[in-house]
C-alpha positions in Angstrom: -2.9 25.8 -2.6 -0.5 22.9 -3.3 -1.0 19.5 -1.7 0.2 15.9 -2.1 -2.2 14.0 -4.3 -1.0 10.3 -4.7 1.7 7.8 -4.9 1.8 5.5 -7.9 2.8 1.9 -7.6 3.2 -0.5 -10.6 1.6 -3.8 -9.9 1.6 -7.2 -11.5 -2.0 -8.2 -10.7 -4.4 -5.3 -10.2 -7.2 -7.1 -8.4 -4.8 -8.8 -6.0 -3.3 -5.4 -5.1 -6.8 -3.8 -4.8 -7.9 -6.6 -2.5 -4.7 -6.3 -0.4 -5.2 -2.6 0.2 -9.0 -2.7 0.6 -9.4 -5.9 2.6 -6.1 -5.8 4.5 -5.9 -2.0 5.3 -9.6 -1.1 5.1 -9.0 1.4 2.2 -11.7 1.9 -0.4 -11.3 1.6 -4.1 -12.2 5.2 -5.1 -12.1 4.8 -8.9 -10.7 2.7 -11.7 -9.9 3.6 -15.3 -9.0 1.2 -18.1 -7.1 2.7 -21.0 -6.9 -0.1 -23.7 -5.1 2.2 -26.2 -2.4 2.8 -23.7 -2.5 -0.8 -22.5 -2.9 0.0 -18.8 -5.5 0.1 -16.0 -5.4 2.5 -13.0 -7.1 1.9 -9.7 -7.0 4.5 -6.9 -7.4 3.4 -3.3 -7.4 5.3 -0.1 -9.1 6.2 3.2 -11.1 9.1 1.8 -12.0 11.1 -1.2 -9.2 12.5 -3.4 -10.4 16.1 -2.9 -8.9 16.1 0.6 -6.8 12.9 1.0 -3.7 11.5 -0.5 -4.3 8.1 -2.2 -2.4 5.3 -3.8 -2.6 4.9 -7.6 -2.1 1.2 -8.5 -1.0 0.9 -12.2 -1.3 -2.3 -14.1 0.5 -2.4 -17.5 -1.0 -5.1 -19.6 1.1 -8.2 -19.6 3.6 -7.1 -17.0 3.6 -9.5 -14.0 6.4 -8.1 -11.9 8.8 -5.2 -11.6 12.4 -4.8 -10.3 12.0 -2.7 -7.2 15.5 -1.1 -7.4 17.2 0.5 -4.5 15.8 4.1 -4.5 12.2 3.5 -3.1 12.0 3.3 0.6 8.5 2.6 1.9 4.9 3.8 2.4 3.8 4.5 6.0 0.3 3.9 7.4 -0.9 4.9 10.9 -2.9 2.1 12.5 -4.5 1.8 16.0 -2.9 -1.6 16.7 0.3 -2.6 14.9 0.3 -6.2 16.2 -3.3 -6.9 15.1 -2.9 -5.2 11.8 0.3 -7.2 11.1 -1.5 -10.4 11.8 -4.4 -9.4 9.6 -2.1 -8.5 6.7 -0.1 -11.7 7.2 -3.4 -13.6 6.7 -3.7 -11.7 3.3 -0.3 -13.0 2.3 1.8 -10.0 3.4 5.4 -10.8 4.0 6.3 -9.4 7.5 9.9 -8.1 7.3 9.9 -6.6 10.8 7.7 -7.9 13.6 5.8 -5.4 15.8 7.8 -3.7 18.5 9.3 -0.4 19.6 11.4 1.6 17.1 15.1 1.4 17.9 16.1 3.9 20.7 12.4 4.9 21.0 9.0 3.9 22.2 6.8 4.2 19.0 5.5 0.8 18.0 6.1 -0.1 14.4 6.3 -3.1 12.0 7.2 -3.5 8.3 5.3 -5.6 5.8 5.5 -6.0 2.0 2.6 -5.9 -0.3 2.1 -8.6 -3.0 4.5 -6.7 -5.3 7.2 -6.3 -2.7 6.6 -2.7 -1.8 7.5 -2.0 1.8 4.9 -0.6 4.2 5.7 0.7 7.6 2.9 0.3 10.2 3.0 3.0 12.9 0.9 2.7 16.0 -1.5 5.7 16.4 -4.1 6.1 19.1 
């Protein structure tokens, strides 16, 4: 059976990104792999084991501190029980809030948008 495994994001500071997703979102660092010959390190973060959950692969390429985001990537989406509280928690971890919490245009679902330390957009969607 096919299933979605992970999304890979290139990051400029691996530990900063791991801390953002684990401390800010409550994810767990599931595994880390350093590949000196390839000059990169991978860290996988998520809410559950990779056997049954999609995760985020954070890739640090030695010596690369930032990337051009381009215009093709949209955003990640994370369901949270309280968008306003999560937004404030993430703001305290340095997240840039690009859309304050509130109902989606022409709807009632509460959302917000933040950016992680590397500028990737994350939509917070209120789930009960």
